[in-house]
C-alpha positions, 0 to 999 in steps of 0.5 A: 524509502517506503511511502507508507512510513513517509506518510507516516513521519509527516505525520508524526512531524506535524504532531509533534509541531502542533504540539510544541505550537500548544508548549508554545501557547500556553507557555506564552499564557501561563505568563501572562496570567504570572506577569498579572499575578506577579505585578498584583503580588509586589503591588500588596508586597510593597503597600503590606511593608511600609504599613508594616514599617510605619507601624514599627517606626510607631510602635518603638517611639510610642510604647518603649519596645526596645529595639533588638525587638523589630524583627519580631514585629514584622508577622512575615506570615501574615502574607504567606497567601502571596504566592509568586512573591518571596519576601525576606526580611534580612538582618544587618548581618545577613541572617534571614529574620522572618519570611513569608514561604518559611517552609518552603525557602530550602526545598529543592525545585527539583529542576535541571539547572539548565531548565531553570536557568531557560525557565527563568530567562522565559518568564522574565521575572529575575527583578529583586526589589531591596528596601532598606530599615532605618529606625532612629538613624540605625540600618537594622536590615532589609526587605527583599521581594523576589518573583517566587520560581518555585511558585511560577514552576508548580502553576506551570506544571498543574496547567499543563496537567490539567488542561495542555496534557489532555490536548497533546492525549487527544492531538496523539490519539488522533494522530495514531489513528491518521496513519492507521488509516492512511497506511491502509489506505496507500498500503495498496498504492506502494505495492502498485508502485514500483521497486528499486533494489538500489538503494545505497548501504546505509553507512553511506546515506545522509542523515537527513534521508528519511526527510527525503519525500521523493516517492511521496512526492513521485506518488500522483505521478505514479498513479497517473500512470496507472490510471492510463495503464488501466485505460489501455488494459480497458480498451484492450479487453475491449478489443479483445472482446471484440475479436473474441465475438468475431471469432465465434462469428467466424466460426458460426458462420464455417458451420452454417456453410459446411451444414448449408453446402456439405450436410445440405447437399448430401441430405438431399442426396439421400433423398434422391436415392431414397425415392430412387429405391421405392421405385427400382424395378430391380433389387440391383438398381436399390442395391445401388442407391443403398451403396450411395447412401452408405458413401454419403454417409461416410462422407457425413459422419467424416464432416459431423467429426470434423465440426464436432473437433473444433468444437469440442476434441472427442478424444479428450472425453475417450482416451483423456489429455495424454491420450488426446495430446499424444495422438493430435501429436501423431497425426501432424506427424503423420502430415509432416514427415520432413519434421523432427518433433518430441512429445514429453508428457509428464505428471498426472493429467488426470486431476485437471478439470475439463477446461484446463485440459481443453485449454492444454489441447487447444494450447498444443494444437495451435502451436502445432498449427503455427508450426506448420503455417509459419516455420517455413523451413524443412527438418525443423525440430520441433519440442512440446512438453506438458508437466504437471505437478500438484500445484502448477501446469507448464506447457512449452513448445519450441521450433528453431524455423524462420521466427518473426518480429513479436512486436509486429500486429499480427492479423490471426486470432491464435496468440491473442486466444491461446493468451486469452486462455492462459490469464482466465486460469490466472496463469502466465504466457510468455513468447520469444522470437525472432527472424531468424531466431525459431519460435519459443512459447511457454506457459503455466497456470495453476492446477485448482482455481477460478476462472476469469 
């Protein structure tokens, strides 16, 4: 299950638990208040009824009030402020003669039966007090006092609406904000976690599958794994930087050695021949020295071209990428006539910037060099393919040579440099090889974009 969904489900469960605890606490508080008010109301009601009965007996005996008028002498409506108790005067024949809440007696509570029974059971106010009225040795009726469920429900409803509803709304808004913030924070993490496509079909899932927080519990291990991978990547970057510095230093040393050994030697020879021309006794001696200078010049030109070729192939500027790669390929074929090679160029490579063109050229150059060094057999088949469209550049080089173990350490920097060039262009790099199975290289990168 999605990590963000699990976190939001936990937040929703916590919200419901907190709301349930809030409702429970509110109902407990209301029950205590209602208990107190009910107790006080019952005491007042008993006191008032006893006083009314005593007054009625006095009036009937002293003022010669007819016995038929006894029910009108209670005035239960005067006790209407006792909200939590219903006081009813029931005649001997079961007829309701008077009540402190006559207007609300027949009004339905609008509560479902199950909720009304549940509320009665929770509040526990089910007792009914009956006081018989006996006057002059005659049973005239009963005073029935019972808790008022309607008043209790109205008080609960009012308290919930005024106090608990804002609290629940606050909890809901807070939980929603937390869920949104958690989703924003966990979104990158959920994208980095491994995806598994082996989920069972919906019909076979347990109804409690959403409560299995296995992905959530694995986040810590996944983050530790990601941290270790980043540490390893940093170490690899440091190693590659050291290799790049070593490559730069090696190249500088080679250039320095060639400048010192080759250019310096030839400049010394030119200086010697110039001095010979200055002091020559005849024209023939001067021509001989001039011819020697011309020969040294040709050799120096070749050396300078070789240096420029390593720094930047001049063919890229003169012939473009297609022409430069074609010339590089043809030169390699002339030096390796025993091999069979094919070159395929498709697309418009002129749209590529200088860095991408140089990357393609160097990759082809390095791959052909590796074939020369490591293929190890004669009459091998070499295929070089370059494709460029509006979005991406694709390159593949393959041979059926010796190959090698891919997991073996490589002391050279050629493949490392190729990988770094491709990855710097936000591209992908892939090598397939095995002993005796040849070598296959492929890479691709976008035609445009920033260089990392």
